[in-house]
N, C-alpha and C positions, 0 to 999 in steps of 0.2 A: 738440459740434464747433463750433469758433469761427466766428461769422458770416464773417470773412475767410476762413476755410478752405473754408466752403460756398460763397460768393460765387466763390472762386478756381476750386472744383470745377466748378461751373454753368458758368462762363466757359469751362473747359477743356473740358468735355463737350458744349459747344454746347448746354446746356440739357438733355440727355437724362438723365432720372433711371430709378432702378430702384427699386422698391416692395420693401423687404427686411424680414424679421422675425427677430429674434433672441431666444433665450430662455436664461435662466440659471436652474438649478435653484433654487427658493425664491424668486424674484424676477418671475415671470411672463414675459409675452411683449412684447418692444417691437418695433413696426413704425414704420418711417421711410423716407423717401426719400433715396438718395446719387446721386451722380453715377456714372456706368458707369466713369468712370476711377479711382474710389477704391481702394484697395488693401482686400485682406480684412483686413489687420491694421487699417486706418484705421476700417473698418465693424466690426471686433470691439470697437476701443476705444469707438465711439460707442455700441454696443450696451450696453457696461458702463457707460458715463457715464449714459445715460439710466436705468441702473437703478439708479444712484447709487453705482457702484462704479468702480473702475479696475483696469487690467490690472496684473500685477506679474511680475517687475519692470518699473518704468516705462522701457522701452527699446524698441528696434526689434525685439526678441527675447524678448518675454514668454513665460514659463513656462506661462502659461495656454493651452489649445487651443480652437481653432475646430472645430466637428464639422459635416458636412452633416447637413441633417434628410431623413428620407424619410417623409413623411407626419407622423405623431405619433412615430416612432421615430428616436432619437438614432443617426446613422452614424458612418462613419469619420472620424478626424481628418484635417482639410486640412492636409497638410505645408507647402504653399507658401502663405504668408499675404501674400507680397508681390506676389503676380499681382493684377491688377484685377479687379473683381466681373465685368467684361465677359469677359476672357478666362477667368475660372471657368466662368461661365454658357455658353460655348462647348462645354465638354465635355459629352459624353452624360451622362443620368442625374444631372444637376445642378439644384438650384432655388434660389433667393434666400431660402432658410429655413435658419436656423443655430440652434447651440446653442453656447454659450460654457461651456467647463469650467474653474471656477475651482480651481486646485491650493491646496495648504496651503503657499503659498509664504512665506519669512520672511528676514530678513536678520540677519547678524553683521557689525558693523560695516560696510563695504561691501560685503560679499560675499552674494550670493543664493542660495537653494537652497528645495528642496522637501522637506518632512518625508514620509518614506516611510511613515510611521504618526501616529497622532494623539499619542502622547507619545513623547518624547526625552529621554534624560539629556543633561548636557552633554558628557560623554565622546563620546556617539553625534553629537550636533551637531558639535562640532569636527572628527570625523572624516568627515564628508559630504564627497564629491568635489569640489563647488563651494566649501566652506569650508576644508577642508583645512588645520586648524591643529593642532599637536601640544598635545595636554592636558596633558603634562609641561612646556610652556613657556606656555600660555595659560590664564587663568581666564575662566570666564562669568560675566557678570553682566547683571541686568536694568537698563536705561537708568536712570541718575540713582542707582543704588543703591550702596552700598559692599560689601553683605556679598556672597561669592561664591555661585553656586548651586552646592550641594552636588554633586560630581563624578558619582556614580552615581544620583542622585534622578531618577526621570523626571518631567519636566513637560509638561502638556498645550501643544501648539504651535497656535496660531492663525493663521490666513491675516493676513500683515502684521506679524506679532509681529517685534519688534527686541529684538536682544541686543547686549551689547557684550564684547569679548573683549579681555582686557588682558595683556599679555607679562610677567607678573609671577612666573611659576612658582609659584604657591601650590598648584596641584594636585600637582606634581611635587616640591615643594621642602619645606623643614623649616618654614616658616612655615604651610603648610596642616595638615600633620600634627601641631602643636604641639611638635615637639621642638626 
C-alpha cells in the first residue's frame, strides 16, 4: 500500500487501526495493520502485494476471492469486498483473518476470464463467456509470436497468461487449412 494511501487512511480513521492476517495458498500468512475504514478490496490487494502478487484483473472487481477464516479453516467467500473492515467485523462470527484465493485468471487482448481447467484449446479460450470471440473469425497467438496456436491443441493456462486474438479468420478460413 502506498505511503499516501496509508497516511490518508490513518487520517480518515482517526488513527484507529485493525490488526489483520491474510493467507494465500503457497505463500504463507501476512500480518499487518490497516485503518478500520479500509475496504476489504484494499485489504485483499495489500495482502496480495505483501506476498509479492497482485489481484487479477487489476480493477475494482478482481476475479480473485476473499474468504473468511474460521480458525485454521478457510470459510465462505465474502461477496461484498467494497465494505469496510469495520463494517465487516460488526457482523456476527467474523474475524480479521482472511484467505485470498487466486484464480487462474488470464487475458486475451483486453478481455479477462478465468480458466475453468488447467489446459484449454484456443477454441475453448475464445468461447469463454468473458472472451466471447468467434473462432472462425479470430486466431489466437502468444504475444510477440506470428504462428497461430493450433485450434484444438490444449495448452496449459497459467495465472496472468496473456494471449492475442487477431481477426484474421485463419481458423475458419482457407489460409489455416492450406487450401
